[in-house]
GUDREN-464723 format. One record per residue: x, y, z of N, C-alpha, C, O in turn. Coordinates in steps of 0.001 Angstrom, whole numbers, padded with zeros to 6 digits, always signed. Layout:
XYZXYZXYZXYZ
...
# end
This chain:
-041603+044724-113048-040988+045677-112384-041412+045570-110827-040600+045957-109987
-042523+045113-110467-042838+045088-109119-042010+043963-108553-041243+044164-107612
-042152+042817-109099-041262+041766-108600-040001+041994-108461-039424+041589-107451
-039332+042685-109449-037916+042987-109542-037674+043827-108334-036619+043656-107725
-038577+044761-107897-038213+045711-106774-038236+044841-105486-037368+045086-104648
-039114+043873-105240-039164+042998-104065-037971+042277-103924-037353+042162-102866
-037632+041757-105086-036280+040889-105267-034990+041612-104579-034299+041099-103698
-034795+042935-105167-033954+043649-104729-033853+043991-103319-032783+043937-102714
-034929+044336-102799-034807+044667-101376-034597+043530-100370-033971+043738-099331
-035157+042228-100693-034737+041244-099870-033202+040993-100029-032562+040654-099033
-032617+041139-101175-031349+040937-101478-030539+042093-100480-029577+041714-099813
-030911+043255-100436-030244+044123-099820-030349+044021-098363-029411+044456-097695
-031462+043453-097725-031630+043331-096467-030947+042037-095913-030686+041904-094718
-030707+041199-096758-029722+039919-096266-028367+040204-096257-027606+039581-095515
-027917+041228-097128-026634+041664-097142-026216+042474-095918-025025+042472-095606
-027179+043229-095137-026976+044093-094137-026953+043154-092789-026233+043515-091858
-027670+042045-092682-027701+041330-091495-026421+040485-091312-026173+039709-092234
-025623+040513-090331-024461+039617-090087-024937+038237-089920-026047+037929-089487
-023930+037356-090331-024292+035986-090104-024344+035576-088738-023500+035899-087902
-025592+034684-088462-025919+034315-086885-024856+033638-086643-024395+032972-087569
-024153+033629-085274-023203+032934-084517-023688+032034-083644-024867+032118-083301
-022949+031136-083199-023459+030004-082357-023443+030667-080960-022558+031426-080565
-024641+030245-080196-024843+030814-078876-025292+029526-078095-026147+028793-078590
-024737+029254-076911-025250+028041-075827-026507+028400-075480-027358+027531-075292
-026780+029696-075355-028225+030145-074753-029451+029608-075811-030575+029277-075433
-029018+029599-077100-029927+029215-078016-030553+027757-077799-031726+027427-077977
-029519+026998-077386-029795+025542-077223-030820+025214-075883-031587+024258-075770
-030579+026316-074919-031391+026359-073792-032861+026676-074187-033864+026111-073751
-032802+027670-075078-034191+028065-075353-035016+026884-076240-036235+026755-076121
-034297+026134-077044-035004+025185-077655-035418+023965-076884-036357+023264-077262
-034728+023714-075817-034898+022790-074864-036096+023028-073913-036615+022110-073277
-036536+024425-073851-037479+024623-072917-037195+024533-071531-036133+024100-071084
-038220+024976-070803-038048+025066-069326-038451+023869-068464-038354+023836-067237
-038968+022779-069337-039513+021503-068698-038363+020787-067939-038561+020342-066808
-037129+020673-068577-036119+019704-067986-035653+020574-066753-035293+019907-065784
-035606+021718-066643-034968+022447-065369-036184+022994-064528-035964+023530-063441
-037429+022869-065004-038439+023510-064003-038548+022575-062657-038918+023209-061668
-038323+021359-062473-038146+020739-061296-037299+021158-060295-037569+021049-059099
-036170+021685-060783-034864+022126-059699-034737+023464-059584-033856+023943-058871
-035727+024338-060372-035658+025810-060061-034458+026440-060544-034086+027481-060005
-033745+025887-061586-032656+026404-061999-032879+027383-063219-033648+027127-064145
-032122+028532-063116-032367+029510-064081-031162+029153-065116-030025+029428-064734
-031301+028661-066184-030290+028250-067026-029980+029214-067862-028983+029064-068567
-030759+030397-067961-030398+031547-068824-029608+032477-068042-028998+033365-068639
-029546+032386-066804-029050+033492-065942-027536+033355-065914-027097+032233-066165
-026648+034358-065640-025334+034273-065767-024856+034348-064305-025673+033986-063458
-023542+034803-063857-023159+034829-062681-023767+036162-061954-023578+036206-060738
-024358+037076-062451-024860+038312-061983-026215+037775-061379-026658+038183-060306
-026767+036925-062080-028201+036275-061634-028083+035673-060403-028922+035884-059528
-026919+034779-060195-026572+034011-059173-026434+034740-057821-026833+034483-056684
-025607+035904-058455-025213+036653-057081-026297+037430-056474-026314+037631-055259
-027299+037924-057346-028545+038422-056751-029422+037430-055883-030071+037834-054918
-029402+036187-056261-030083+035185-055340-029358+034853-054399-029869+034089-053581
-028164+035223-054209-027341+034909-052873-026627+033639-052832-026084+033234-051804
-026621+032870-054173-025911+031698-054129-024841+031831-055561-025011+032506-056576
-023846+031025-055236-022701+030941-056455-022690+029295-056643-023169+028505-055830
-022063+028960-057848-021998+027675-058236-020868+027065-057344-020747+025840-057366
-019983+027848-056517-018912+027149-055741-019528+026826-054490-018926+026004-053799
-020632+027312-054040-021157+027343-052499-021745+025950-052312-022672+025589-053038
-021213+025100-051308-021726+023865-050976-023089+023708-050366-023500+024555-049573
-023686+022842-050643-025098+022701-050062-024933+022535-048661-024045+021810-048213
-025822+023233-047853-025953+023243-046346-026556+021933-045913-027455+021379-046546
-026025+021464-044810-026627+020156-044231-026859+020542-042785-026070+021224-042132
-027904+020094-042377-028376+020354-040884-027570+019503-039974-027450+018320-040295
-027047+019889-038977-026283+019053-037797-027124+017930-037332-028292+018167-037026
-026667+016773-037251-027393+015697-036657-027410+015966-035216-026474+016341-034510
-028801+015678-034846-029024+015859-033262-028142+014835-032396-028027+013656-032730
-027572+015343-031336-026778+014688-030387-027481+013811-029476-028338+014275-028724
-027196+012611-029481-027727+011647-028502-027489+011996-027062-026365+012433-026814
-028351+011884-026050-027986+012120-024681-026848+010978-024287-026832+009826-024721
-026002+011507-023460-024801+010520-023152-025449+009635-022074-026313+009879-021233
-024804+008613-022351-025400+007221-021299-024343+007091-020400-023240+007482-020781
-024457+006631-019307-023275+006102-018331-022596+004888-018948-023072+003948-019586
-021287+005185-018560-020252+003938-019143-020576+002845-018503-020988+002846-017342
-020413+001798-019226-020697+000447-018645-019415-000325-018101-019504-001505-017762
-018128+000435-018025-016984-000116-017737-017040-000230-016167-017497+000668-015460
-016573-001320-015725-016386-001451-014220-015286-000671-013719-014199-000877-014260
-015344+000213-012763-014414+001085-012227-013075+000225-011594-013192-000705-010797
-012080+000622-012002-010832-000039-011747-010550+000256-009995-010618+001415-009585
-010228-000908-009022-010117-000254-007919-008793+000354-007589-007846-000069-008251
-008525+001368-006588-007459+001879-006622-006522+000805-005558-006850+000155-004565
-005264+000967-006263-004398-000045-005633-003724+000729-004230-003417+001920-004266
-003566-000001-003174-003202+000688-001893-001566+001145-002143-000751+000502-002804
-001362+002216-001550-000041+002745-001811+001163+001590-001133+001081+001098-000007
+002151+001350-002035+003066+000319-001619+004023+000915-000428+004697+000142+000252
+004046+002312-000214+004839+002804+000704+004185+002677+002148+004897+002830+003141
+002871+002407+002262+002172+002216+003657+002603+000553+003871+002217-000380+003167
+003497+000480+005028+003810-000718+005599+002753-001309+006622+002227-000575+007459
+002510-002421+006545+001663-003189+007498+002207-003070+008923+003408-003078+009191
+001255-002963+009776+001810-002839+011204+002262-004134+011694+001575-005137+011501
+003490-004186+012380+004054-005430+012726+003366-006012+014151+003030-005329+015119
+003268-007283+014016+002798-007894+015242+003814-008692+015993+003429-009584+016750
+005193-008411+015823+006291-009125+016342+006536-008519+017754+006733-007314+017913
+006513-009389+018730+006773-008990+019922+008349-008517+020157+009293-008916+019475
+008438-007560+021292+009749-007089+021478+010143-007259+022815+009382-006906+023715
+011379-007822+023086+011810-007977+024424+012922-007044+024589+013689-006875+023641
+013125-006301+025901+014240-005573+026062+015095-006280+027245+014632-006900+028202
+016320-006057+026973+017531-006603+027833+018443-005608+028176+018620-004688+027378
+019114-005641+029338+020068-004495+029782+021312-004484+028747+021738-005414+028062
+021677-003409+028824+022886-003130+027897+024107-003407+028587+025130-003584+027926
+024127-003467+029813+025536-003622+030717+026008-005063+030618+025218-006005+030670
+027247-005198+030483+027914-006442+030384+028009-007039+031907+028390-008202+032043
+027679-006283+033009+027471-006937+034197+026273-007648+034539+026214-008351+035548
+025201-007478+033647+024026-008298+033554+024208-009649+033226+025000-009813+032298
+023719-010667+033702+023749-011891+033261+023064-011902+031811+023557-012609+030932
+022183-011295+031615+021551-011590+030082+021764-010351+029353+021366-009344+029938
+022360-010171+028082+022379-009016+027314+022336-009596+025781+022003-010768+025605
+022644-008838+024790+022702-009076+023452+023629-010280+023095+023459-011033+022136
+024556-010342+023939+025444-011262+023744+025138-012849+023649+025636-013674+022883
+024190-013020+024639+023938-014491+025005+022347-014553+025084+021843-015552+025596
+021621-013640+024651+020064-013833+024846+019656-014826+023798+018687-015484+024177
+020039-015109+022733+019625-016189+021783+019744-017489+022401+018813-018292+022462
+021008-017700+022900+021395-019022+023489+020272-019231+024669+019811-020370+024742
+019912-018511+025354+019107-018665+026449+017556-018846+026096+016828-019773+026453
+017293-017960+025467+015639-017914+025177+015343-018735+023960+014186-019148+023889
+016180-019060+022966+015973-019946+021842+016305-021267+021922+015567-022194+021588
+017678-021382+022469+018346-022691+022738+018354-023434+023959+018937-024507+024119
+017555-022701+024977+017591-023097+026288+018907-023367+026953+019035-024341+027696
+019837-022579+026722+021205-022887+027329+021594-021289+027832+021329-020253+027223
+022248-021420+029028+022861-020249+029472+024485-020207+029279+025219-021013+029850
+024935-019234+028458+026290-019002+028230+026700-017619+028672+026183-016643+028129
+027691-017464+029724+028116-016031+030244+028467-015279+028964+029024-015801+027998
+028091-014011+029048+028477-013020+028098+030084-012826+027881+030574-012530+026791
+030788-013025+029008+032246-012877+028824+032695-014148+027967+033555-014020+027096
+032236-015079+028170+032777-016325+027460+032375-016169+025847+033105-016618+024963
+031190-015514+025592+030810-015324+024326+031741-014251+023616+031978-014281+022409
+032172-013431+024372+033134-012173+023786+034371-013038+023545+034841-012958+022409
+035006-013885+024448+036152-014659+024224+036075-015458+022862+037033-015438+022090
+034975-016129+022591+034725-016909+021331+034636-015957+020159+034428-016464+019056
+034757-014725+020245+034730-013679+019146+033493-013201+018728+033447-012600+017655
+032306-013387+019500+031109-012660+019173+031205-011097+019305+031873-010626+020225
+030646-010395+018537+030721-008896+018611+029307-008350+018850+028271-008921+018512
+029402-007150+019488+027946-006688+019923+027196-006113+018554+027722-005482+017637
+025870-006504+018686+025042-006210+017673+023959-005021+018145+024033-004615+019305
+023093-004543+017361+022163-003553+017758+020867-004265+018171+020059-003671+018885
+020660-005410+017783+019390-006135+018141+019416-007601+017479+020083-007795+016463
+018695-008591+018063+018917-009745+017712+017291-010375+017491+016351-010052+018217
+017211-011148+016560+015906-011955+016338+015985-013339+016714+016897-014038+016271
+015077-013815+017521+015099-015225+017804+013808-015834+017190+012822-015129+016979
+013836-016971+016949+012813-017872+016420+012184-018886+017347+012733-019987+017368
+011283-018732+018002+010566-019628+018944+009793-020604+018506+008716-020316+017984
+010204-021946+018638+009321-023162+018067+008097-023346+019167+008217-023242+020388
+007144-023584+018582+005874-023822+019307+005153-024992+018925+005010-025249+017729
+004622-025827+019934+003728-026957+019432+002195-026286+019456+001721-025663+020406
+001466-026594+018048+000312-026266+017829-000908-026530+018929-001788-025774+019338
-000603-027890+019232-001793-028276+020434-001496-027489+021603-002491-026978+022117
-000375-027253+022167-000271-026467+023471-000746-025056+023065-001545-024499+023818
-000394-024519+022117-001023-023124+021788-002297-023093+021745-002771-022026+022134
-003231-024088+021322-004520-024014+021174-005122-024193+022595-006131-023577+022938
-004478-025045+023393-004844-025302+024887-004620-023869+025538-005541-023381+026193
-003606-023287+025403-003402-022140+026153-004358-020988+025756-004687-020140+026585
-004809-020968+024449-005817-019793+023980-007165-020357+024085-008077-019801+023473
-007425-021559+024902-008735-021990+024905-009555-022644+023755-010769-022835+023837
-008747-022992+022612-009302-023544+021791-009552-025068+021862-008548-025725+022137
-010523-025651+021696-010974-027077+021919-010772-027978+020673-010696-029201+020792
-010686-027344+019465-010525-027921+018053-009145-028637+018123-008134-027980+018368
-009100-029836+017932-007744-030476+017875-007028-030262+016446-007685-030112+015416
-005554-030262+016483-005143-029841+015309-005145-031114+014379-005253-032274+014775
-005019-030727+013168-005044-031777+012024-003667-032667+012082-002607-032041+012091
-003640-033953+012118-002563-034556+012369-001656-034672+011066-000467-034988+011102
-002204-034445+010179-001626-034224+008905-000845-032954+008577-000065-032793+007638
-001200-032071+009537-000533-030710+009274+000708-030616+010095+000744-031453+010997
+001679-029860+010025+002837-029569+010633+002442-029121+012309+001721-028151+012541
+002965-029883+013279+002522-029557+014490+003439-028508+015168+003162-028152+016313
+004513-027994+014529+005455-027061+015048+005381-025801+014208+005509-025802+012983
+005151-024652+015004+005223-023331+014219+006415-022653+014788+006911-023105+015820
+006944-021549+014173+008144-020643+014552+007471-019235+014578+006861-018754+013623
+007644-018670+015716+007353-017303+016123+008485-016442+016260+009313-016747+017118
+008671-015411+015560+009884-014474+015777+009621-013391+016928+008551-012787+017014
+010682-013204+017792+010679-012174+018658+012031-011178+018586+013187-011598+018556
+011712-010055+018571+012856-008970+018471+013471-008685+019905+012823-008336+020892
+014715-008878+019845+015619-008546+021259+016342-007089+020923+016913-006861+019857
+016218-006131+022032+017008-005021+021784+017364-004627+023058+016864-005132+024063
+018369-003575+023082+018912-003044+024570+018908-001472+024399+019401-000750+025265
+018361-000996+023305+018370+000732+023128+016873+000969+023048+016385+000976+021918
+016109+001155+024049+014700+001234+023832+014485+002973+023410+013387+003446+023121
+015580+003646+023444+015124+005014+022904+014903+005196+021343+014538+006251+020824
+015153+004123+020732+014929+004077+019194+013407+003643+019071+012908+003770+017952
+012696+003197+019986+011325+002765+019801+010326+004106+019772+010421+005111+020477
+009332+003807+018730+008212+004978+018698+007038+004222+019542+007165+003111+020056
+005921+005005+019584+004773+004700+020143+004202+003252+019604+003738+002503+020463
+004206+002912+018541+003636+001668+018126+004646+000565+018448+004269-000594+018619
+006066+000967+018541+006900-000300+018925+006723-000431+020343+006729-001597+020740
+006539+000633+021374+006309+000474+022797+004964-000418+023007+004865-001038+024066
+004039-000499+022145+002859-001388+022422+003320-002858+022165+002777-003773+022784
+004165-003062+021395+004624-004320+020959+005615-004914+022114+005807-006129+022084
+006217-004192+023067+007100-004669+024042+006286-005437+025121+005431-004899+025824
+006618-006684+025180+006021-007612+026072+006795-008027+027210+006190-008657+028077
+008131-007772+027387+008993-008173+028454+010251-007318+028554+010756-006807+027555
+010729-007178+029746+011796-006458+029996+012642-007315+031176+012103-007763+032188
+014068-007455+030852+014843-008010+031806+015468-006847+032648+016155-005989+032094
+015216-006830+034017+015770-005906+034857+017010-006154+035697+017138-007134+036431
+018007-005096+035519+019408-005301+036002+019404-005205+037546+020074-005890+038319
+018454-004149+037872+018565-003798+039315+018309-002335+039604+017252-002003+040139
+019385-001299+039217+019439+000095+039324+018073+000619+038568+017507+000024+037651
+017700+001774+039115+016472+002358+038564+017011+003272+037504+016161+003827+036808
+018408+003553+037232+018727+004416+036078+018478+003657+034679+018430+004237+033595
+018338+002387+034856+018064+001709+033715+016900+002018+032915+016842+001713+031724
+015853+002688+033608+014680+003106+033068+014431+004492+032712+013288+004883+032477
+015639+005402+032650+015634+006716+032472+015296+006963+031107+015812+006348+030173
+014299+007997+030963+013791+008259+029713+012550+007400+029245+012018+007762+028196
+012101+006458+029810+011067+005484+029434+009953+006131+029684+009972+007077+030471
+008853+005755+029090+007455+006123+029341+006923+005421+030570+007419+004395+031035
+005889+006047+031048+005031+005579+032181+005832+005740+033495+005489+005055+034459
+006886+006606+033606+007702+006709+034809+006640+007501+035829+005730+008180+035354
+006809+007374+037095+005990+008208+038021+006648+009497+038189+007679+009736+037559
+006112+010385+039025+006904+011705+039245+007999+011753+039831+008727+012739+039714
+008346+010628+040623+009618+010468+041340+010651+009629+040581+011759+009466+041092
+010368+009110+039439+011075+008401+038414+011117+006873+038712+012010+006114+038334
+010054+006542+039422+009891+005068+039693+009318+004196+038536+008285+004590+037995
+009872+003106+038135+009524+002354+037135+008148+001446+037434+007801+000612+036597
+007481+001618+038502+006600+000658+038863+005433+000510+037965+004887-000589+037873
+004944+001683+037198+003943+001636+036097+004423+000920+034998+003660+000223+034329
+005596+001022+034752+006225+000137+033534+005825-001313+033739+005357-001916+032773
+005950-001871+034797+005841-003393+034801+004102-003766+034755+003711-004915+034962
+003249-002741+034487+001930-003006+034266+001596-003024+032911+000508-003414+032489
+002757-002499+032041+002679-002406+030604+003398-003553+029932+003194-003823+028748
+004272-004250+030721+005133-005484+030176+005440-006335+031316+005227-005920+032455
+005916-007473+031105+006280-008385+032145+007801-008314+032213+008582-008416+031267
+008109-008101+033623+009360-007829+034141+010129-009125+034748+009567-009770+035634
+011281-009471+034325+012232-010528+034745+013522-010052+035254+014038-009006+034860
+014075-010886+036196+015428-010785+036651+016143-012181+036561+015603-013230+036913
+017282-012095+036104+018051-013398+035871+019256-013348+036767+020063-012431+036616
+019416-014149+037572+020554-014266+038499+020956-015578+038842+020128-016482+038736
+022292-015859+039301+022770-016986+039809+021994-017502+041100+021685-016754+042027
+021747-018697+041062+020849-019171+042383+021511-019025+043464+020824-019060+044486
+022858-018839+043621+023651-018726+044873+023714-017400+045243+024306-017172+046298
+023195-016365+044567+023370-014962+044837+022072-014399+045222+021039-014979+044889
+022047-013223+045955+020817-012558+046247+020407-011550+045172+021318-011015+044540
+019159-011234+044900+018739-010356+044074+018989-008916+044440+019230-008641+045615
+018948-007994+043532+019015-006513+043874+017711-006207+044780+016627-006786+044715
+018068-005206+045601+017033-004725+046479+015761-004090+045836+014663-004154+046387
+015966-003490+044671+014939-002975+043835+014105-003943+043333+012891-003743+043293
+014683-005145+042876+013938-006140+042328+012985-006748+043218+011852-007106+042897
+013578-006856+044491+012512-007467+045690+011248-006698+046084+010294-007170+046702
+011386-005393+045619+010135-004427+045958+009439-004193+044635+008354-003622+044747
+009792-004485+043492+009258-004431+042147+008422-005537+041837+008626-006593+042436
+007436-005455+040925+006696-006672+040465+007439-007348+039322+007070-007230+038153
+008564-008104+039720+009596-008664+038932+009520-010206+039250+009371-010638+040393
+009639-011002+038111+009613-012487+038216+011204-012717+038220+011936-012148+037410
+011672-013600+039202+012948-013925+039233+013334-015219+038685+012688-016214+039014
+014369-015314+037844+014635-016659+037164+016226-016813+037796+017025-015887+037930
+016421-018069+038101+017613-018541+038640+018377-019644+037751+017783-020649+037359
+019482-019441+037510+020483-020292+036833+021570-020756+037590+021972-020084+038540
+022147-021929+037255+023289-022457+038064+024710-022148+037423+024873-022130+036203
+025692-021913+038308+026880-021473+037693+027558-022817+036964+028326-022765+036004
+027190-023795+037504+027671-025186+037015+026940-026289+036362+027375-027102+035547
+025613-026163+036920+024616-027149+036162+024118-026586+035091+023173-025801+035171
+024674-026904+033980+024068-026551+032580+022769-027089+032342+021894-026317+031949
+022511-028290+032519+021136-029292+032237+019967-028490+032899+018826-028594+032449
+020261-027679+033983+019030-026971+034533+018666-025625+033679+017663-024952+033914
+019471-025369+032811+019112-024045+032124+017815-024047+031596+017143-023016+031641
+017367-025118+031083+016106-025097+030300+014922-025018+031122+013808-024783+030654
+015182-025233+032468+014085-025148+033463+013657-023661+033616+012486-023291+033531
+014889-022713+033889+014732-021378+033825+014177-020788+032527+013263-019964+032544
+014724-021209+031452+014066-020786+030056+012697-021046+030022+011942-020132+029691
+012259-022134+030310+010824-022675+029954+010012-021922+030936+008842-021725+030607
+010399-021474+032056+009881-020821+033046+009530-019440+032686+008448-018979+033049
+010445-018679+031934+010253-017473+031319+009156-017564+030274+008254-016726+030302
+009167-018437+029434+008202-018485+028436+006766-018772+028961+005790-018287+028389
+006657-019538+030015+005360-019769+030635+004715-018590+031246+003493-018524+031108
+005345-017594+031932+005165-016563+032523+004700-015571+031422+003608-015007+031492
+005603-015376+030370+005274-014318+029444+003985-014780+028604+003129-013939+028329
+003857-016001+028230+002663-016390+027421+001362-016023+028273+000442-015523+027624
+001146-016228+029799+000165-015856+030407-000043-014364+030361-001156-013873+030170
+001051-013654+030540+000932-012113+030424+000324-011567+029094-000608-010768+029004
+001048-012164+028048+000499-011924+026614-000818-012133+026286-001491-011371+025592
-001233-013282+026839-002679-013863+026618-003631-012906+027374-004712-012654+026843
-003358-012413+028432-004274-011431+029072-004211-010173+028745-005193-009449+028909
-003031-009700+028224-002808-008105+028068-002606-007877+026408-003146-006894+025900
-001923-008680+025686-001657-008278+024482-001959-009347+023382-001135-009677+022529
-003074-009793+023477-003444-010870+022629-003343-010398+021100-003275-011307+020273
-003327-009191+020672-003188-009017+019195-001988-009213+018782-001854-009061+017568
-000785-009584+019536+000585-009828+018955+000684-011251+018783-000172-011990+019269
+001658-011690+018133+001879-013081+017715+002751-013687+019019+003754-013176+019517
+002151-014786+019379+002801-015408+020567+002595-017036+020472+003051-017768+021350
# end
């Protein structure tokens, strides 16, 4: 009877307990804590446990910012600043002023013939040939290098293999009112007609309107026929007189070369920064 009673009690208790279901936490209990002890991970804890510890499974591990290296000076070579193309180079071309009046023997109609080609052609004849008035003329003066070196005091002889002739431009105008201060510095010569009103509005006039100071800034010339008398003002001013014949054209070059000889000496002494 005692054995029977014990059997019945065990059978009754086994019927009251529900069958044991599968639990993932049981697997963790069997594995023990050795596998997770190194990483300090609570394998039995749920979401609430993680929340208490301040971490979640979706939180990325924090990384310390890498220390920044001190900036080093660039090894690039600085690019030079290009000069502004709008800034023009200062011209060194000499300027010669001639009278605008047709009564003058030399004006813009015939100045190229006389100063460049060593020939004098009256302005009235040029007009009959169909030449029209221009605002300015550019002449090209041909010069021998050896003579230029001698004039400038250079003792070094020119190289025979080099070209012995150079060309120097000169600007000829008859309207000086268009000149600015820099242009006036380039004026090397003026052809004087005679009357003082030719210099009205020019710089360097005296209080009385006399142009005598102008002739210290540039070389003055007066061209006339050899048979005629010069103007009274020309005789009292510092003006070099040049004569041409009305009929003897072969003598024109003598007066033209005399002009260049006087002008070179003046520029050499007073305006050597210009081309000549």
